[in-house]
C-alpha positions in Angstrom: 6.1 3.1 9.0 4.5 1.3 6.1 0.7 1.2 5.8 -1.1 -0.9 3.2 -4.7 -0.1 2.6 -6.6 -2.9 0.9 -10.0 -4.3 0.0 -10.3 -8.0 0.7 -11.7 -8.9 -2.7 -9.2 -6.9 -4.7 -6.7 -9.0 -6.7 -4.2 -6.2 -6.9 -4.3 -6.0 -3.1 -3.5 -9.7 -2.9 -0.6 -9.2 -5.3 0.7 -6.2 -3.3 0.7 -8.3 -0.1 2.5 -11.2 -1.9 5.1 -8.8 -3.2 5.8 -7.2 0.2 5.9 -10.6 1.9 8.3 -12.0 -0.7 10.6 -9.0 -0.1 10.3 -9.4 3.7 8.9 -5.9 4.1 7.3 -5.2 7.5 3.9 -3.4 7.1 0.6 -2.9 8.6 -2.6 -3.8 6.7 -5.8 -1.8 6.8 -9.0 -3.3 5.4 -10.9 -0.3 4.1 -14.1 -2.2 3.7 -14.3 -3.4 7.3 -12.9 -0.2 8.8 -14.5 3.1 7.8 -11.8 5.1 9.5 -9.2 3.3 7.4 -11.3 4.2 4.3 -11.4 7.8 5.3 -7.6 7.8 5.9 -6.9 6.1 2.6 -9.0 8.8 0.7 -7.3 11.6 2.7 -3.7 10.4 1.8 -4.4 9.3 -1.8 -7.2 11.4 -3.0 -9.2 8.5 -4.3 -11.1 5.3 -3.2 -9.3 2.7 -5.2 -7.1 0.1 -3.6 -4.4 -0.8 -2.9 -2.7 2.3 -1.5 0.6 2.1 0.2 2.0 4.8 2.5 5.7 4.6 3.1 6.7 7.3 5.6 4.3 9.8 3.8 5.2 8.7 0.3 2.0 7.5 -1.4 1.5 5.0 -4.2 -2.2 4.5 -5.1 -4.1 2.0 -7.2 -1.1 0.1 -8.3 0.0 -3.3 -9.6 3.1 -5.3 -8.7 5.3 -3.7 -11.4 4.4 -0.3 -10.2 5.2 -1.3 -6.6 8.6 -2.6 -7.6 9.4 0.6 -9.4 8.2 2.7 -6.5 10.3 0.7 -4.1 13.4 1.0 -6.3 13.1 4.7 -7.0 11.8 6.0 -3.7 14.1 7.3 -1.0 11.4 6.7 1.7 11.8 3.0 1.2 15.5 3.0 1.9 15.1 2.3 5.6 12.6 -0.5 4.9 14.7 -2.8 2.7 
């Protein structure tokens, strides 16, 4: 399961969505501004309040840009089933 925690006004979040969409990755988006439970979950899994945060089967990448996401995807075994 892939969860993407975003803030709607965050340019890095928009870039993360665009990258995932371009790579045809299936994911669920959680708006942490509109949903306080999602914010609490994001903080619990990442230890911080910055977005975006992606959770791929328990592997966490927090506060990242597109290059970081590409490296995470390439180097992380949790992403293997999601390519």
